[in-house]
C-alpha positions as CSV (number, residue, x, y, z in Angstrom):
1,X,-15.2,-8.2,5.5
2,X,-13.4,-10.1,2.4
3,X,-9.5,-9.2,2.5
4,X,-8.6,-7.7,-1.0
5,X,-6.2,-10.3,-3.4
6,X,-3.5,-7.9,-4.6
7,X,-0.8,-8.6,-7.0
8,X,2.5,-8.6,-5.4
9,X,4.0,-8.8,-9.0
10,X,2.8,-5.4,-9.9
11,X,4.1,-3.6,-6.7
12,X,7.8,-5.4,-8.1
13,X,7.3,-4.0,-11.3
14,X,6.8,-0.4,-10.0
15,X,9.1,-0.8,-7.2
16,X,11.8,-1.4,-10.3
17,X,10.2,1.3,-12.3
18,X,11.2,3.6,-10.0
19,X,14.4,2.3,-9.0
20,X,15.7,2.5,-12.8
21,X,14.0,6.4,-12.6
22,X,16.2,7.4,-9.8
23,X,19.4,5.5,-10.9
24,X,18.6,7.6,-14.5
25,X,18.5,10.6,-12.5
26,X,22.2,9.7,-10.6
27,X,23.3,9.2,-14.1
28,X,22.5,12.1,-16.4
29,X,22.3,15.0,-13.7
30,X,25.2,16.7,-12.2
31,X,23.5,18.0,-9.1
32,X,20.0,16.4,-8.3
33,X,18.1,16.6,-5.1
34,X,15.2,15.0,-3.5
35,X,12.2,16.8,-2.3
36,X,11.3,15.6,0.8
37,X,8.1,17.2,2.8
38,X,7.6,14.5,5.6
39,X,4.9,12.8,3.7
40,X,4.1,8.8,3.0
41,X,5.1,9.5,-0.8
42,X,8.2,11.5,-0.1
43,X,9.0,8.6,2.6
44,X,8.5,6.3,0.0
45,X,10.7,7.8,-2.4
46,X,13.7,7.6,0.7
47,X,13.0,4.2,1.2
48,X,13.5,3.3,-3.0
49,X,16.3,5.5,-2.7
50,X,17.9,3.4,-0.4
51,X,17.2,0.0,-2.5
52,X,18.6,1.7,-5.7
53,X,22.2,3.3,-4.1
54,X,23.0,1.0,-0.4
55,X,25.4,0.4,0.5
56,X,26.9,3.9,-1.2
57,X,25.6,7.1,-0.3
58,X,22.7,9.0,-2.1
59,X,23.9,10.7,-5.0
60,X,21.6,13.8,-3.9
61,X,20.7,15.5,-0.6
62,X,17.1,16.1,0.7
63,X,15.6,18.8,0.6
64,X,13.0,20.1,2.7
65,X,10.8,23.5,1.9
66,X,9.7,24.6,5.3
67,X,6.3,26.6,5.6
68,X,6.8,27.4,9.2
69,X,3.2,25.7,9.6
70,X,4.0,21.8,9.5
71,X,2.5,19.2,11.7
72,X,5.5,19.2,14.7
73,X,5.0,15.3,14.0
74,X,5.8,15.1,10.8
75,X,9.1,17.7,11.4
76,X,10.1,15.1,14.2
77,X,9.8,12.4,12.0
78,X,12.4,14.0,9.2
79,X,14.5,14.7,11.8
80,X,14.7,10.9,13.1
81,X,14.9,9.7,9.4
82,X,18.0,11.9,8.5
83,X,19.8,10.7,12.0
84,X,19.2,7.1,11.2
85,X,19.8,6.7,7.0
86,X,23.1,9.2,7.7
87,X,22.1,11.6,4.6
88,X,22.3,15.4,3.8
89,X,19.4,17.5,5.0
90,X,18.8,21.0,3.5
91,X,16.5,23.1,5.5
92,X,15.2,26.5,3.8
93,X,12.2,28.6,5.3
94,X,9.6,30.1,4.1
95,X,9.3,33.1,6.5
96,X,13.2,33.6,5.3
97,X,12.0,34.3,1.7
98,X,9.1,36.5,3.0
99,X,11.4,38.7,4.8
100,X,14.1,38.8,1.8
101,X,12.1,39.7,-0.4
102,X,9.4,41.9,1.5
103,X,6.5,39.6,0.1
104,X,3.1,40.1,1.4
105,X,2.0,37.4,4.0
106,X,-1.0,35.5,3.5
107,X,-3.9,36.8,5.5
108,X,-7.1,35.3,6.7
109,X,-8.6,32.4,9.1
110,X,-6.5,29.3,7.1
111,X,-3.3,32.1,6.8
112,X,-1.9,28.8,4.2
113,X,2.4,29.5,3.2
114,X,1.6,27.0,0.8
115,X,1.9,29.2,-2.2
116,X,4.6,30.8,-1.2
117,X,6.4,27.4,-1.3
118,X,7.5,28.1,-5.1
119,X,9.9,31.3,-4.2
120,X,11.5,29.3,-2.0
121,X,12.0,26.2,-4.1
122,X,13.5,28.1,-6.8
123,X,15.7,30.2,-4.5
124,X,17.0,26.9,-3.6
125,X,16.9,25.4,-7.1
126,X,19.6,28.6,-7.9
127,X,21.1,28.6,-4.5
128,X,22.5,25.3,-5.1
129,X,22.3,25.1,-8.9
130,X,20.1,21.8,-8.9
131,X,19.6,20.8,-12.1
132,X,17.0,17.7,-11.2
133,X,14.1,17.9,-8.4
134,X,12.7,14.7,-7.5
135,X,9.5,14.1,-6.0
136,X,6.5,11.8,-4.9
137,X,3.9,13.7,-7.0
138,X,1.6,10.6,-8.5
139,X,-0.5,11.1,-11.1
140,X,-4.1,9.9,-9.3
141,X,-3.6,13.3,-7.2
142,X,-4.5,16.0,-9.0
143,X,-5.6,16.8,-13.0
144,X,-2.4,18.8,-13.3
145,X,-0.5,15.6,-11.8
146,X,-1.8,13.8,-14.6
147,X,-0.7,16.0,-17.6
148,X,3.1,15.8,-16.6
149,X,5.6,13.3,-18.1
150,X,8.0,11.5,-15.4
151,X,11.0,14.1,-16.4
152,X,9.1,17.4,-16.3
153,X,11.5,19.9,-17.7
154,X,11.6,23.8,-16.2
155,X,12.8,26.7,-17.9
156,X,15.3,29.0,-16.3
157,X,12.4,31.3,-14.6
158,X,11.3,27.6,-12.9
159,X,7.8,27.9,-15.1
160,X,6.1,24.6,-16.2
161,X,4.3,24.4,-19.8
162,X,1.9,21.6,-20.1
163,X,2.1,22.0,-24.1
164,X,5.9,21.9,-24.1
165,X,6.4,18.2,-23.3
166,X,8.7,15.4,-24.1
167,X,7.6,12.1,-25.7
168,X,8.7,9.2,-23.1
169,X,8.7,6.1,-24.8
170,X,10.1,2.7,-23.8
171,X,11.2,4.1,-20.5
172,X,13.5,6.4,-22.5
173,X,14.2,9.6,-20.4
174,X,15.8,12.8,-22.0
175,X,17.1,14.6,-19.4
176,X,19.0,17.6,-22.0
177,X,18.6,21.0,-20.6
178,X,19.5,24.2,-21.2
179,X,21.8,25.9,-18.7
180,X,19.3,27.7,-16.0
181,X,16.6,25.2,-16.5
182,X,16.0,22.0,-14.7
183,X,13.7,19.1,-14.7
184,X,11.4,17.8,-11.8
185,X,11.4,14.1,-11.7
186,X,8.4,11.8,-10.4
187,X,9.7,8.6,-9.9
188,X,6.2,7.2,-8.6
189,X,4.3,9.1,-11.1
190,X,2.0,5.7,-12.2
191,X,1.9,4.6,-8.8
192,X,-1.8,5.3,-7.3
193,X,-2.6,5.9,-3.5
194,X,-3.7,2.4,-2.5
195,X,-0.6,1.5,-4.4
196,X,1.8,3.9,-2.2
197,X,-0.2,2.1,1.2
198,X,0.1,-1.9,-0.2
199,X,3.8,-1.4,-0.8
200,X,4.3,0.9,2.7
201,X,2.5,-2.8,4.2
202,X,4.7,-4.8,2.1
203,X,7.9,-2.9,2.9
204,X,6.8,-2.3,6.9
205,X,7.8,1.7,6.3
206,X,7.4,3.4,9.2
207,X,5.4,6.8,8.6
208,X,4.5,9.8,10.8
209,X,1.8,9.0,13.8
210,X,-0.7,11.6,12.0
211,X,-1.5,8.8,9.4
212,X,-3.0,6.9,11.7
213,X,-6.2,7.5,13.7
214,X,-5.9,9.7,16.5
215,X,-7.4,12.4,19.0
216,X,-7.4,15.7,17.9
217,X,-9.4,19.1,18.5
218,X,-10.5,20.6,15.5
219,X,-11.9,23.6,14.1
220,X,-14.9,22.6,12.1
221,X,-14.4,24.6,8.7
222,X,-17.3,24.6,6.0
223,X,-17.6,20.8,6.6
224,X,-14.2,19.7,7.0
225,X,-11.6,19.1,9.9
226,X,-8.7,21.4,10.2
227,X,-6.3,20.7,13.2
228,X,-5.9,23.0,15.8
229,X,-2.8,25.1,16.0
230,X,-1.2,28.7,16.6
231,X,-1.3,29.1,12.8
232,X,-5.2,29.5,12.6
233,X,-7.3,32.2,13.5
234,X,-9.8,31.1,16.2
235,X,-13.0,33.6,16.4
236,X,-15.2,33.1,19.6
237,X,-18.2,31.6,17.5
238,X,-16.3,29.0,16.2
239,X,-17.1,25.2,16.2
240,X,-14.4,23.3,18.0
241,X,-14.6,19.8,18.2
242,X,-12.4,16.6,19.5
243,X,-12.8,13.8,16.6
244,X,-10.5,10.2,16.2
245,X,-9.3,11.6,12.8
246,X,-6.2,10.9,10.5
247,X,-4.8,12.9,7.6
248,X,-4.7,11.2,4.1
249,X,-1.7,13.8,2.8
250,X,0.7,15.8,4.4
251,X,1.1,19.7,4.0
252,X,1.0,23.0,5.6
253,X,-1.5,22.7,8.3
254,X,-3.6,25.5,7.1
255,X,-4.8,24.0,3.7
256,X,-4.9,20.2,4.9
257,X,-7.5,18.8,6.8
258,X,-8.5,15.3,8.3
259,X,-10.5,12.9,7.9
260,X,-12.8,11.4,10.7
261,X,-11.1,7.6,11.0
262,X,-10.8,4.2,13.0
263,X,-7.7,3.4,11.1
264,X,-4.9,2.6,13.4
265,X,-3.4,0.2,11.2
266,X,-1.5,0.1,7.7
267,X,-4.2,-3.1,6.2
268,X,-7.4,-0.8,8.4
269,X,-6.3,2.3,5.9
270,X,-6.7,0.2,3.1
271,X,-9.6,-1.2,3.5
272,X,-10.9,2.6,4.6
273,X,-9.6,3.5,1.0
274,X,-11.2,1.0,-0.8
275,X,-14.5,2.2,0.6
276,X,-14.1,6.1,-0.1
277,X,-15.1,7.4,-3.3
278,X,-13.2,10.8,-2.9
279,X,-9.8,11.1,-4.1
280,X,-7.1,11.8,-1.1
281,X,-6.7,15.6,-1.9
282,X,-9.9,15.9,-2.9
283,X,-11.0,15.3,0.6
284,X,-8.5,17.2,2.6
285,X,-6.7,19.7,0.2
286,X,-7.9,23.0,1.2
287,X,-6.1,25.1,-1.3
288,X,-6.9,23.0,-4.3
289,X,-10.6,24.2,-4.2
290,X,-10.2,27.8,-4.8
291,X,-10.8,26.8,-8.3
292,X,-10.6,23.7,-10.7
293,X,-7.0,25.0,-12.1
294,X,-5.2,26.2,-9.0
295,X,-2.7,23.1,-8.5
296,X,-1.6,24.2,-12.3
297,X,-1.2,27.8,-12.2
298,X,0.8,27.2,-8.8
299,X,2.7,24.4,-10.7
300,X,3.0,27.1,-13.8
301,X,4.6,29.4,-11.0
302,X,7.4,27.2,-10.4
303,X,5.9,25.3,-7.3
304,X,6.4,21.8,-7.2
């Protein structure tokens, strides 16, 4: 199979734009933060921040909202990365929010805490008085993502209104907000999944092992492969299979399905994506399948 010829000048443009946005955040806001999930997009953001601010320190901490249902490989990678680059990491746990706010924990076979992250995130923003939160969302991920600007304003309740968006002309970003409001910033908004993987290949960026093909026991659930873990309910008649899989996206273990794959290198993943007819989230994010507006509804309520 012939390799795709990729325009690396285009990657240079995307990199330059993202670094410009990160520096705009540092220049316009008093207390920004970088939301870090341990996934490939947020790891790419860390790499871009290193290019934007080294040899100085980051002008923001990394913030991880931990559902308690994370992949252990991702948590270990997070800790190793933070130790290697010597930056500040803030971790806040959904479990603590459930107890503090007396929230109803999710129930059911795949009891995902993904939607509860909004409560923890908003509490964390209030605790540290963050006025900007940087994240790795891309416009090709999901329909609601495509509606947002690069500087996306949230009101004093953390809510997003898709009808109230600021124009962004000639790479001019308006970060003016009232007290209590905050801005969600998406430096790689103009990137695609394929762009990210080409950049990872070019920059030789390390990722958690779950992104590459490995053997894992999975629950076969409604045609999808869900990693067997202590967080899901296994019934006697459930079908458990051992497959060679990888994950295209990282999230709560209970809402992130694997795909069968033999791709063990970044080059092989790129070829696999080129042949895929299903989007990244469409193939693997179970929580997005609740309704066509699932993500938009969560974003309106404060989700990232």
